[in-house]
C-alpha positions in Angstrom: 0.0 0.0 0.0 1.5 3.3 -1.1 1.1 6.2 1.3 -1.5 8.6 -0.2 0.6 11.5 0.8 3.4 10.2 -1.4 1.0 10.1 -4.3 -0.2 13.6 -3.6 3.4 15.0 -3.5 4.1 13.3 -6.9 0.9 14.9 -8.3 2.2 18.3 -7.1 5.6 17.7 -8.6 4.0 16.6 -11.9 2.0 19.9 -12.1 5.1 21.9 -11.4 7.2 20.1 -14.0 4.6 19.7 -16.8 1.6 21.7 -15.9 -1.9 20.6 -15.1 -4.1 19.1 -17.9 -7.2 17.0 -18.4 -5.1 14.0 -19.5 -5.9 11.0 -17.3 -3.0 10.0 -15.0 -1.5 6.6 -14.3 0.0 5.5 -11.0 2.8 3.0 -11.6 4.6 1.1 -8.7 7.4 -1.4 -8.7 9.1 -2.8 -5.6 12.7 -3.5 -4.8 13.8 -7.1 -4.5 16.1 -9.1 -2.3 17.8 -12.3 -3.4 17.2 -14.6 -0.5 18.9 -17.5 -2.1 20.6 -18.3 -5.4 23.7 -16.2 -5.9 24.3 -16.1 -9.7 22.3 -19.2 -10.5 19.4 -17.7 -12.5 21.5 -17.0 -15.7 22.6 -20.6 -15.7 19.2 -22.1 -15.6 19.1 -22.7 -11.9 16.8 -21.9 -9.0 16.5 -18.8 -6.8 14.5 -17.6 -3.9 13.6 -13.9 -4.2 11.5 -11.5 -2.3 9.8 -8.3 -3.4 10.5 -5.7 -0.7 8.5 -2.9 1.0 10.4 -0.2 -0.8 9.4 0.9 -4.3 9.7 3.2 -7.2 6.4 5.1 -7.6 5.5 7.2 -10.7 2.7 9.4 -11.9 2.3 9.6 -15.7 0.1 11.1 -18.3 0.1 11.4 -22.1 1.7 14.6 -23.4 0.6 14.6 -27.1 4.3 14.7 -28.2 6.6 12.2 -29.7 8.9 12.2 -26.6 8.9 10.5 -23.2 9.9 13.0 -20.5 11.1 11.6 -17.1 11.5 13.7 -13.9 12.9 11.9 -10.9 14.0 13.3 -7.5 17.8 13.7 -7.3 18.4 13.1 -11.0 18.6 15.2 -14.1 15.5 15.2 -16.3 15.5 12.8 -19.2 13.9 13.1 -22.6 13.7 10.2 -25.1 12.5 10.8 -28.6 10.3 8.0 -30.0 11.5 8.5 -33.6 13.7 5.5 -33.3 13.5 2.6 -30.8 16.9 1.0 -31.7 19.6 0.8 -29.1 22.0 3.7 -28.9 25.6 3.5 -27.8 25.4 6.9 -26.0 22.5 5.7 -23.9 24.3 2.7 -22.4 24.2 2.7 -18.6 21.6 5.5 -18.6 18.0 6.0 -17.7 17.4 7.0 -21.3 18.6 3.5 -22.4 16.1 1.8 -20.1 13.2 4.1 -21.3 13.9 3.4 -25.0 14.4 -0.3 -24.3 11.0 -0.6 -22.5 9.3 1.4 -25.2 10.7 -0.9 -27.9 9.6 -4.0 -26.0 6.1 -2.6 -25.5 5.8 -1.6 -29.1 6.6 -5.2 -30.0 3.2 -6.2 -28.4 1.4 -4.2 -31.2 1.1 -1.0 -29.3 1.6 2.4 -30.9 4.2 4.3 -28.8 3.2 7.8 -27.9 4.8 10.5 -25.8 4.1 10.8 -22.1 5.4 12.6 -19.0 6.3 10.7 -15.8 7.4 12.0 -12.4 9.0 9.3 -10.2 10.5 9.0 -6.8 12.1 6.0 -5.1 13.0 4.9 -1.6 15.1 2.1 -3.0 18.8 2.7 -2.3 20.5 3.1 -5.8 23.5 0.9 -6.4 22.8 -1.2 -3.3 22.0 -4.4 -5.0 18.2 -4.1 -4.5 17.5 -4.0 -8.3 16.5 -0.3 -8.6 17.1 -0.5 -12.3 14.8 -3.5 -12.7 12.2 -1.7 -10.6 12.5 1.3 -13.0 12.1 -0.9 -16.0 8.9 -2.6 -14.7 7.4 0.7 -13.4 7.9 2.2 -16.9 6.5 -1.0 -18.5 3.3 -1.0 -16.4 2.8 2.7 -17.2 3.2 2.1 -20.9 0.9 -0.9 -20.8 -2.0 1.4 -19.6 -1.1 4.5 -21.6 -0.7 2.7 -24.9 -3.7 0.7 -25.9 -3.1 -3.0 -26.2 -3.5 -6.4 -24.7 -2.6 -7.4 -21.1 1.0 -8.1 -20.4 1.7 -11.0 -18.0 4.3 -11.1 -15.3 6.8 -13.3 -17.2 6.4 -11.3 -20.4 6.9 -8.0 -18.5 10.0 -9.4 -16.8 11.5 -10.5 -20.1 11.0 -7.0 -21.4 12.9 -5.6 -18.5 15.7 -8.1 -19.0 15.9 -7.2 -22.7 16.0 -3.5 -21.9 18.8 -4.0 -19.4 20.8 -6.4 -21.6 20.4 -4.6 -25.0 19.8 -1.0 -24.2 21.3 -0.4 -20.7 24.3 -2.7 -21.5 24.3 -4.9 -18.4 24.1 -8.7 -18.8 21.6 -10.1 -16.2 19.4 -13.1 -15.7 15.7 -12.9 -15.2 15.5 -13.1 -11.4 15.4 -9.4 -10.6 12.6 -8.6 -13.0 10.5 -11.7 -12.4 10.7 -11.3 -8.6 9.5 -7.7 -8.9 6.8 -8.6 -11.4 5.2 -11.4 -9.3 5.8 -10.0 -5.8 5.9 -11.8 -2.5 8.5 -14.5 -1.6 9.0 -16.8 -4.5 11.0 -19.8 -5.6 11.9 -19.2 -9.2 13.2 -22.0 -11.5 14.8 -21.0 -14.7 15.5 -24.5 -16.2 12.8 -23.8 -18.8 13.8 -20.5 -20.4 10.5 -20.1 -22.1 8.3 -20.6 -19.0 10.2 -20.2 -15.7 8.6 -22.0 -12.7 7.3 -20.0 -9.8 6.2 -21.1 -6.4 5.0 -18.6 -3.8 5.1 -18.8 0.0 3.5 -16.5 2.6 6.4 -16.0 5.0 7.4 -13.3 7.5 10.9 -13.6 8.9 9.7 -11.7 12.0 7.3 -14.5 12.9 10.3 -16.7 13.4 12.3 -14.2 15.4 14.5 -12.6 12.8 14.7 -9.3 10.8 15.8 -9.2 7.2 18.5 -6.5 7.1 20.3 -5.2 4.1 23.5 -3.1 4.6 24.7 -0.6 2.0 28.5 -1.1 2.0 29.1 2.4 0.5 30.2 1.2 -2.9 27.9 1.4 -5.9 28.2 -1.9 -7.7 27.6 -0.1 -11.0 31.3 0.8 -10.8 32.1 -2.9 -11.3 29.9 -3.8 -14.3 32.8 -5.5 -16.0 33.5 -7.7 -13.0 29.8 -8.6 -12.7 29.6 -9.4 -16.4 32.6 -11.7 -16.1 30.7 -14.1 -13.8 28.1 -15.3 -16.4 30.7 -15.1 -19.1 33.1 -17.4 -17.4 30.3 -19.9 -16.4 29.0 -19.9 -19.9 32.5 -20.4 -21.3 32.6 -23.6 -19.3 29.2 -24.7 -20.6 30.4 -23.9 -24.2 33.3 -26.3 -23.7 30.7 -29.0 -23.6 28.7 -27.6 -26.5 26.0 -26.1 -24.2 24.7 -22.6 -23.5 24.3 -22.8 -19.7 25.7 -24.8 -16.9 22.4 -26.5 -16.0 22.8 -28.4 -19.3 26.2 -29.8 -18.4 26.4 -33.1 -16.5 28.3 -33.1 -13.2 30.2 -36.3 -14.1 31.3 -34.8 -17.5 32.5 -31.6 -15.7 34.5 -33.6 -13.1 36.2 -35.6 -15.9 37.1 -32.4 -17.7 38.4 -30.3 -14.8 42.2 -30.5 -15.7 41.5 -29.5 -19.3 39.1 -26.7 -18.2 41.7 -25.3 -15.8 44.3 -25.2 -18.6 41.9 -23.7 -21.2 39.8 -21.3 -19.2 41.6 -20.8 -15.9 40.9 -21.7 -12.3 38.4 -18.9 -11.6 36.0 -20.2 -14.3 36.2 -23.7 -12.8 35.6 -22.4 -9.3 32.6 -20.3 -10.4 31.1 -23.3 -12.1 31.6 -25.4 -9.0 29.8 -22.7 -7.1 26.8 -22.9 -9.4 26.0 -26.5 -8.7 26.6 -26.1 -5.0 24.5 -23.0 -4.7 21.7 -24.4 -6.8 21.4 -27.4 -4.4 21.4 -25.0 -1.5 18.5 -23.1 -2.9 16.3 -26.2 -3.0 17.3 -27.0 0.6 16.6 -23.5 1.8 13.1 -23.5 0.2 12.3 -26.7 1.9 13.5 -25.2 5.2 11.3 -22.1 4.8 8.3 -24.3 3.7 8.8 -26.4 6.9 9.3 -23.3 9.1 12.7 -24.5 10.1 14.5 -21.2 10.5 17.6 -22.8 12.2 18.2 -25.0 9.1 17.6 -22.1 6.8 20.2 -20.0 8.7 22.7 -22.8 8.6 22.4 -23.2 4.9 22.6 -19.4 4.4 25.9 -19.3 6.2 27.1 -22.1 3.9 26.0 -20.2 0.8 27.7 -17.1 1.9 31.0 -18.9 2.4 30.7 -20.5 -1.1 30.1 -17.1 -2.7 33.2 -15.7 -1.1 35.5 -18.7 -1.8 34.3 -20.0 -5.1 32.1 -17.4 -6.9 34.5 -14.6 -5.7 31.9 -11.8 -6.1 32.2 -10.2 -2.7 34.8 -7.6 -3.7 37.0 -7.0 -6.7 40.7 -7.8 -6.3 42.8 -5.2 -4.6 43.0 -3.3 -1.3 39.5 -1.7 -1.6 37.1 -4.4 -0.3 34.1 -2.7 1.3 31.7 -5.6 1.1 34.2 -8.0 2.7 34.8 -5.6 5.5 31.0 -5.2 6.0 30.6 -9.0 6.1 33.4 -9.4 8.6 31.9 -6.7 10.9 28.4 -8.2 10.6 29.6 -11.7 11.4 31.4 -10.4 14.5 28.3 -8.6 15.7 26.1 -11.7 15.1 28.5 -13.9 17.1 27.2 -17.1 15.7 23.5 -16.1 15.8 21.6 -15.4 12.5 23.5 -15.3 9.2 25.0 -12.9 6.7 26.1 -13.2 3.1 26.9 -11.1 0.0 23.6 -9.9 -1.6 22.7 -9.9 -5.2 25.3 -9.5 -8.0 28.1 -8.6 -5.5 31.2 -6.4 -6.0 29.9 -3.8 -3.5 26.3 -2.9 -3.3 24.9 -4.5 -0.1 25.2 -7.4 2.2 22.3 -9.3 3.7 21.9 -10.3 7.3 19.2 -12.2 9.2 19.4 -10.7 12.6 17.6 -11.9 15.8 14.9 -9.4 16.7 16.4 -8.8 20.2 19.7 -7.8 18.5 18.4 -5.6 15.7 18.8 -2.2 17.4 22.4 -2.9 18.4 23.3 -4.4 15.0 21.9 -1.4 13.1 23.6 1.1 15.4 27.0 -0.5 15.1 26.8 -1.0 11.3 25.6 2.6 10.8 28.5 3.8 13.0 31.0 2.0 10.8 29.4 2.5 7.4 27.3 5.7 7.8 23.9 6.7 9.0 21.1 4.7 7.4 23.5 2.1 6.0 21.6 -0.7 7.7 17.9 -1.0 6.9 15.2 -3.5 8.0 13.0 -4.7 5.2 9.7 -6.6 4.9 8.3 -8.7 2.1 5.8 -7.0 -0.2 3.1 -9.3 -1.4 2.4 -7.0 -4.4 4.5 -6.9 -7.5 4.8 -4.3 -10.3 1.5 -2.7 -11.1 -0.3 0.3 -12.5 -3.7 1.8 -12.2 -5.6 4.9 -13.4 -5.7 7.7 -10.8 
């Protein structure tokens, strides 16, 4: 539920930026997401557990009668995207304009006629913190376009694929489908990407607080956008291993075949590619085990497996920090682990290489944990999140 006062403020900003008119307005909302389990498994056809969060991008939009989309967002420069061409542009890589053009192109492919509109947005999702603010932007724009441009209904999986295409082809960042699909469906979900055409999705009503724990995400003070190349190397190296067997993804490679080829793979592709592939199979099995633990309400087992997953990401996937003396996420993990003192669990969160870490903190320790992490990493670095049952959506105001 979005606070009505937030919507009212957006309406006022819209009037100030674009003037008042009789054009009907759309409210578009897309939540953040947290990867609960499945670190870099989605792009290899594996499983993940993801949760939509109680933070969101919210936008108010209306047709403007022009051939341009104009975006105003608090804290960012205004963006204008002409609709005269919907092809990717090199100068729009890693920009909001690239995402806007990409989503417009994907929506046009449904048979809609693109038309200009204005949108005013604000977000309480920390940017660059690994909470998928870019995917939330994609899906908020997509839902707004779905209503503003006449056409058929767009389902959650289709919308998620549009966001993924916009991020891959227009924004220039390779990614799997987890972020977008989690945001599209909402709630806590077990997503299975073995079937690229139709990912599996199981939902579970689950509140960590009911089991005595808070879901905390800690901004480590390093925007992971600065490490796009390091992030991109993870799926590239995993898929290079798959390609050595004539396959596209690791889920298509037999474990016995991989084991037999380890010496040749090390020589051909290097040790890191082998380690990252080993991580994939280990982490994928841990996802299934954690989903079973959550379904059974076995929080102790879930935490044990989460600690195991975090260690595997650090040792084998090697996505906590980039090599060198600057390792903010690893420092944050070390500090969090010391504070938890064997209770709860902590791990790298999302794509890694900065961004945020995730911690499941006993409720009686949350205040002390937040205070200490904020003292080390800055006020507001540690936030407590809840699961949002609603995914990306739009409605007429």
